[in-house]
C-alpha positions in Angstrom: 15.8 8.7 -10.8 12.9 7.1 -12.7 14.2 4.7 -15.3 11.6 4.4 -18.1 13.3 1.4 -19.7 11.8 -2.1 -19.2 13.3 -4.1 -16.3 14.7 -7.6 -16.7 12.5 -8.9 -13.8 8.9 -7.6 -13.5 5.8 -8.5 -11.5 3.6 -10.9 -13.5 1.9 -9.2 -16.4 3.4 -5.7 -15.5 5.6 -5.4 -18.6 4.0 -2.5 -20.5 6.1 0.3 -22.0 6.3 3.2 -19.6 4.7 5.5 -22.2 1.7 3.2 -22.5 1.2 2.5 -18.8 -1.4 4.1 -16.6 0.0 2.5 -13.4 3.7 2.4 -12.4 4.6 -0.2 -9.8 7.8 0.3 -7.8 9.4 -1.2 -4.7 10.9 0.4 -1.7 13.0 -2.3 0.1 13.5 -0.5 3.4 12.9 -1.6 7.0 15.4 0.3 9.1 12.8 1.6 11.6 11.1 -1.7 12.1 10.3 -2.1 15.9 10.0 -5.8 16.2 11.0 -8.4 13.5 12.7 -7.0 10.3 12.6 -8.5 6.8 10.2 -6.4 4.8 13.0 -5.1 2.7 12.9 -8.4 0.9 9.2 -8.3 0.0 9.2 -6.6 -3.4 12.0 -8.8 -4.8 10.3 -11.9 -3.5 6.9 -10.9 -4.8 8.3 -10.4 -8.3 10.0 -13.8 -8.2 7.0 -15.6 -6.8 4.4 -13.9 -8.9 5.0 -16.3 -11.8 3.3 -19.0 -9.7 0.1 -16.9 -9.9 -2.3 -16.6 -12.8 -2.7 -13.3 -14.6 -6.5 -14.0 -14.8 -8.7 -13.1 -11.8 -11.9 -15.1 -11.5 -13.0 -12.7 -8.8 -13.2 -9.7 -11.3 -13.2 -11.6 -14.6 -10.2 -9.5 -15.7 -6.7 -10.4 -16.8 -3.3 -8.6 -16.3 -2.4 -9.5 -19.8 -5.0 -6.9 -20.9 -3.7 -4.2 -18.5 -1.1 -1.5 -19.0 1.2 -1.6 -16.0 4.9 -0.6 -15.9 7.1 -2.2 -13.2 9.8 0.4 -12.4 11.8 -2.0 -10.2 13.2 -1.4 -6.8 14.7 1.8 -5.5 18.3 1.6 -4.2 17.8 3.1 -0.8 20.3 4.2 1.9 19.8 2.1 5.0 22.0 4.3 7.1 20.0 7.5 6.5 16.3 7.3 6.9 15.6 10.8 5.7 17.6 10.3 2.5 15.8 7.0 1.8 12.4 8.8 2.2 13.5 11.7 0.0 14.4 9.2 -2.8 11.0 7.5 -2.5 9.3 11.0 -2.7 11.3 12.0 -5.7 10.5 8.8 -7.6 6.8 9.0 -6.8 6.8 12.7 -7.9 8.3 11.8 -11.2 5.6 9.3 -11.8 2.9 11.8 -10.9 4.4 14.4 -13.2 3.7 12.1 -16.1 0.1 11.8 -14.9 0.4 8.1 -14.0 -0.7 6.4 -10.8 2.1 5.3 -8.4 1.7 1.9 -6.7 4.3 1.3 -4.0 5.4 -2.1 -2.7 7.1 -1.9 0.8 9.1 -2.3 2.8 8.0 -1.2 6.2 5.1 1.2 6.6 7.2 4.3 6.9 7.9 4.1 3.2 4.3 5.2 2.6 5.0 8.6 4.1 7.0 10.2 1.2 4.8 8.5 -1.4 1.7 10.0 0.2 3.4 13.4 0.5 4.3 13.4 -3.2 0.6 12.6 -4.1 -0.6 15.3 -1.6 1.6 17.9 -3.4 -0.3 17.2 -6.6 -3.7 16.8 -4.9 -3.8 19.2 -1.9 -7.3 18.1 -1.0 -6.1 14.5 -0.7 -7.8 12.1 1.8 -6.1 8.9 3.0 -7.7 5.5 3.7 -5.6 3.3 6.0 -6.0 -0.5 6.5 -3.9 -1.8 9.4 -3.7 -3.7 12.6 -2.0 -0.8 14.3 -2.9 2.9 14.8 0.6 4.1 13.7 -0.3 7.4 15.5 2.5 7.8 18.0 4.2 11.2 17.8 7.5 9.4 18.2 8.8 5.9 18.9 11.7 5.8 21.4 12.3 9.5 20.5 12.3 8.9 16.7 9.7 11.0 14.8 10.3 8.9 11.7 9.2 5.4 12.5 6.8 2.8 11.1 4.9 3.2 14.4 4.3 6.9 13.7 3.8 7.0 9.9 0.1 8.0 10.0 0.8 10.7 12.6 3.4 12.1 10.2 0.8 12.0 7.4 -1.6 13.9 9.6 1.1 16.6 10.0 0.3 17.8 6.5 -3.2 16.5 5.6 -4.7 17.6 8.9 -7.9 16.7 10.8 -10.7 14.7 9.4 -8.9 13.5 6.2 -7.6 10.1 7.4 -9.9 7.1 7.6 -8.5 4.1 9.5 -10.0 0.5 9.5 -9.1 -2.8 11.1 -7.2 -1.2 13.9 -6.7 -3.4 16.9 -3.4 -2.4 18.5 -1.8 0.7 19.8 -1.2 2.8 22.9 -4.2 4.1 24.7 -3.1 7.7 24.0 -3.2 6.9 20.2 -6.8 5.7 20.3 -7.8 8.8 22.4 -5.9 11.1 20.0 -7.7 9.5 17.0 -11.1 10.4 18.4 -10.2 14.1 17.9 -8.2 13.9 14.7 -9.0 10.9 12.4 -11.9 8.6 11.6 -10.8 5.3 13.3 -12.8 2.0 13.1 -11.6 -0.7 15.4 -11.3 -4.3 14.4 -13.1 -4.4 11.1 -14.4 -2.4 8.0 -17.7 -1.3 9.5 -18.5 2.2 8.2 -16.4 1.9 5.1 -19.5 2.2 2.8 -20.3 5.6 4.4 -16.7 6.7 4.1 -16.6 5.9 0.4 -19.9 7.9 -0.1 -18.3 10.9 1.7 -15.2 10.7 -0.4 -16.9 10.5 -3.7 -15.2 12.9 -6.2 -12.2 13.5 -3.8 -8.7 12.3 -4.5 -7.9 9.3 -2.3 -4.7 7.5 -1.3 -5.1 3.9 -0.2 -2.4 2.5 2.1 -2.7 -1.2 3.1 -0.6 -2.6 5.8 -1.0 -6.4 5.2 -1.0 -7.1 9.0 -4.6 -6.0 8.9 -5.1 -9.6 7.9 -5.4 -12.2 10.7 -2.1 -14.0 11.3 -3.8 -17.3 10.8 -3.8 -16.5 7.1 -0.9 -14.0 7.0 1.8 -14.8 9.6 4.6 -13.4 7.5 4.7 -9.9 8.9 6.9 -8.2 11.5 4.2 -7.4 14.1 1.4 -9.9 13.8 -1.8 -9.2 15.7 -4.6 -11.8 16.4 -8.1 -10.8 15.5 -7.6 -9.6 12.0 -9.7 -9.7 8.8 -9.9 -12.5 6.2 -8.6 -12.3 2.7 -12.1 -11.9 1.2 -13.0 -9.2 3.7 -9.9 -7.3 2.7 -10.5 -7.9 -1.0 -14.1 -6.7 -0.8 -13.1 -3.6 1.2 -10.3 -2.8 -1.2 -12.5 -3.2 -4.2 -15.2 -1.0 -2.8 -12.7 1.9 -2.4 -11.2 1.4 -5.9 -14.6 1.3 -7.5 -16.2 4.1 -5.4 -13.4 6.6 -5.0 -10.9 8.5 -7.1 -7.8 6.6 -6.1 -4.7 8.6 -7.1 -2.0 6.5 -5.4 -1.7 3.4 -3.2 0.7 1.0 -1.5 1.0 -2.4 -0.1 3.4 -2.8 2.8 4.7 -5.0 5.7 5.1 -8.4 4.1 8.1 -10.0 5.6 8.5 -13.2 3.5 11.2 -14.8 5.4 8.9 -15.0 8.5 6.6 -17.5 6.7 8.6 -20.4 5.3 5.4 -21.9 3.8 5.2 -19.1 1.3 1.5 -18.6 2.1 1.9 -15.0 3.2 3.7 -14.1 0.0 1.0 -15.9 -2.1 -1.7 -13.9 -0.2 0.2 -10.6 -0.8 0.5 -11.5 -4.5 -3.2 -12.0 -4.9 -4.0 -8.8 -3.1 -1.7 -6.9 -5.4 -3.1 -8.6 -8.5 -6.6 -7.7 -7.5 -5.6 -4.1 -6.7 -3.9 -3.7 -10.1 -6.9 -5.1 -11.9 -9.4 -3.0 -10.0 -7.5 0.1 -10.8 -7.2 -0.9 -14.5 -10.7 -2.1 -14.9 -12.1 1.2 -16.6 -9.4 0.8 -19.3 -9.6 -2.9 -20.0 -11.8 -3.8 -23.0 -14.2 -6.7 -22.4 -13.0 -9.9 -24.0 -15.4 -11.8 -26.2 -15.0 -15.6 -25.8 
């Protein structure tokens, strides 16, 4: 159940009252279907704790989280022994946020946690389109017989949004069958963000959900993830692509997943994830932040 009271520990600058907030941040610490190296369940807690090493001000956008209105709803307490129950709890939490006409922003957790969040947004916006940044296709119909897996999350999203409403970028890993299947059912761009400008133009005026698997980044700058894949994008490429969507589309929900902080003892991966999240929050809040006169 959505607790509208302030939490003791919040992400840096995300301490607005629920009633005043336009964005609600929440964590889904779940990694029970991770196929390689687990640990994403610790991401949201670690990101809150480490966020106080980050500045609220973004020189990239000339905006400050101190001027934003974001409520941090904390982490959900999810059942690790029952995947469907965990997904149902995420769905219900996101649905409560949407009922109050606020934008849900989820911190994973493995990528499967995006499924119920996207489904809740789809129920409010039946013409929803999805933009997916990732190293992996995530289009398997099942993984070792399991339909609910972080390796099949986008295939499960396709089950309800249907053909031609999923745009995928940065993809550089998957089964051959997944790439062939994508040619018929999704818009898939291998390796980079080429074609994103055209996608944003096509999606103008339509509700969009943005899901970012942080392993879209090259492991040279983001090793702290369960399934690293060489050949990824840089932080600035991700930042510019993310901002082009936020500025050019009607984003109605989003998430940031697959940071596994314990897999990068240097802390660099967590620091990168923090900056991505800060810039995402500020980009979404920009229309509501009044210019500051210095």
